[in-house]
N, C-alpha and C positions, 0 to 999 in steps of 0.2 A: 672283592670276590667272596662268594659264599663258601663257608666250610661245609664240605659235602655231607658229612654225617648229620650235622645240625639241620641243614636244609632238607635232607631226606626225612628226618624225623618230623619236621613241621609239615612236609608234603604228605606224610602218612596220615596225620591227624586231620589235615584239610581234606584228604580223600575220604575218610570216614564221614566227615561233616557233609561233604557233597553227596555221597552215596546213601547215607542214612540207613545202612544195613550191614550185617556181617560180610566180610570179604575173605575170599580164599587167597592163598599165597600167590597163585598165578595171576589173579585179578590185581592184587596189590603191585606185583611186578610190572604189569602192563600200565597201570595208572601212574606209577612213579617213574616208568621208563628206566627201570633199574634191574640188574641181574637178580634172578630168583634167590641165589645163595646169599646175596647182600641183604635182601628183604627178609629172608628167614632169620639171619643173625640179628637184624634190627628188631624183629618181632619177639624173638626169644629174650633179648636184652630188656625190652619193655615189659614182657611178661614176668620176668624175674623181679622187676622193680614194682610190679603191681599196677601198671598202666594199661595192660592189654590182657585179655583172657581168651583162651581157646575153646571153641565149641566142638561138639562131637563130630560135626560134619566137616572137619578140617578147615574151619574158617575162624576168623578172629574178630574181636570187637573191643573197643576201649572200655575200661572200667570208669567209675565216677571219680577216681583219684585226681585226674587232671582237672575236672570240674571243681572239686573242692579247693584245690590250690588256686585255680583261677579266680574263684569267688573271694577267697581270702586276699589275694593280691588286689583285685578290683576294689574291694571295700576299703582298702587303705591307701589308694592312690592319692598322694599328697596334693598334686596340682588339681585334679578333678574334684576332690572333696572341697578344696579351697574355693573353687570358682563355681561350683554347681548352683548355688543360689543366684548368682549373677546371670548365669546362662539361662536358667529357668525364667528369671524375670524378663530377660530380653525376648525369649520365646513367647511369653504371655503378652508382652507389650505389642509385638508385631504379628503374632499368629503364624510365623514361619519357623522353619527348622533352623537351629543354631548349631554351628560346627566350630570346634576348637581344633587347630592344627599346628604342626611344627615341622620344620624342615627335617628330612631324613635323607642325608647324603644328597642325591640329585633329584629327590622327589619330596612330596609333602605327605605326612601321615596324619590321619584324623585321630585325635586323642579322645574326643568326646563328641557325641551327637545327641542333641535334645530335639526330638522330632516335633513337628507341628501337629496340632490337634486335628487338622483338616484330613479328610479321607484321602484327598489327592495332595501329596506332599513329597518333599525330598526325603528319601530314606537312605541312610548310610549306617556304617557301623565303625566303632573304634578299631583302629588298626588298619583300616582301608588305606591304600597308598594310591596317590594320584600324581600325574605329571604336573610340573610346575607351570609350564607355559600356557596351559589351557584350563586351569582351575583358579577360582577366585582366591583361595587360600594361598596357592602358589604365587600368584601375581603380587599379593600383598607382601609376601616374603621377599620376592625378587626386587620389588620396588625399594626396599631398604638396603639393598646390597650395592657395593661398588661394582664397576665393570668387571674387574678380575674375578670377584666372587661369583658374579652372575655367569661368567664364561664357564666356570667349573660346574654349574648346575644345568646348563642348557645344552641340548644336542645341536649338532651343526645344521645349518639350513639345507634343505627344508625340514623344519621340525614336523613331527608326526601330526597328521590331520585326522581328527575323529568325526568331524562334521564339516559341511561346506564353509562354516564361519570360523573355524579354528585358525588362529594366526600362526603361520608357518615360517615367516621371515623375521629374522632378528631385528632388523631396522624398524620394522613396523611395530614389533612388540616393545622395543626400547622407547619409541615415541609415545605409545599408549601408557607405558609405565611412568614416563615423565609427566604426562597430563594428569594421570591418576594421583601421583604423589603430590602434585600441587593442590589438587582439590581435596585430598585427604582420604580417599577411598578408591577401591579397585572393583572391577566387575567382570563377569563373563556372561554372555548371552548366547546360549546354545553352542558353546565351543567344545564341550566334552560330551554333553548329552543334549540332543536337539531342543528339547522343550524345557531345559533348566536355565533359570536366571538366578544369579547370585551376586552379592556384593560382600566385600571383605575389607578389613583394616588390619594393619600390623598392631601387635600388642606385646608389651614387655611386662612380665610378672616375675618378681623376685629374681631378676637377672636373666630369665629365660626368654628368648625371642620366639614369639608365637604369632598366630594369625587367628582372627575371629571372623566368622562368616555367617550371613543370613542367606538361605536358599529356598527356592520354591518354584512352582510351575510358572512359566512365563506369562500366561494369560491372567493370573492373579497378581503376580509379583510386579510386572511392568508398571501398572498404574500407580503403585505405591512405592516405586523404586527410590525416589528422592527422599521420601519420608523414612523409608527403611534405612537408607544410608545415614541420615541424621541420627536415628535411634541407635544405630550401630556405633557411630563415632562417640555419642554420648555415653554409651555403655562401656566402651573401651577406656574413655577418660575416667569414668567412675571406678572401673576395676583397677586401673593403674594407680589412681590416687589412694585407693583403699589398701592395695597389696604391694606397696613399694618395698623394695629390698631394704633390709635394715642397714643403716650406715655402719661401716667398719669402725670398730673401736680403736681409738688412738692409744698407742703404747705409752704407758706412763714412764716418764723419765726416771732413771735410777737416781737414788739419793746417795750422794757421797758423804760419808761420815768420817 
């Protein structure tokens, strides 16, 4: 369950990002679907902390303080910094967008997106959250779970359908995951976005369970699908071999004198 104040603060900044203009208190209340009094207190708290400033027209806008903190955090992301060269190499080898993801409760969250150089390409952003049953990243993570863990991640039948090809029945999904696990890679073909084709593999780096994905428009991706899957598996094997978790040190036996 979300903590209300934390969720409302995030909703506020997302509202500014979506509107891209100063907002009046009543507009903020409508966008957040929250009482005016609660929004006013939130704005004043953020204003005192230097994250929001007030304009003369009784509207508000964020300062650059959040951006500065976000840039500092992003520049020192340990996992993304570690894997960036490998992800860029895979993008250059295949010409398609590369996505790194991790399970986030019952969804999958994108940790990094290295976009294809093509004008028509898959476009995503770090922090985007996707359902597991209809995303390549999600399927790669589900395929490594046992039945009980999978039960905790998936909604009951029928699972939400986003396109006519979305798998909505658990038995059908379980069978596809079995086949995919045996061949070593997972895919979606228009299951979340009609024209999107993607393949993914599970990935373990320094003890973290991740998924790595290649994605692109179906008309370009489909003819190269098998080659992309091979490139993806090779990249994952290379990454895991290079970035293995260090073996734990053995405790030295005490010497009795």
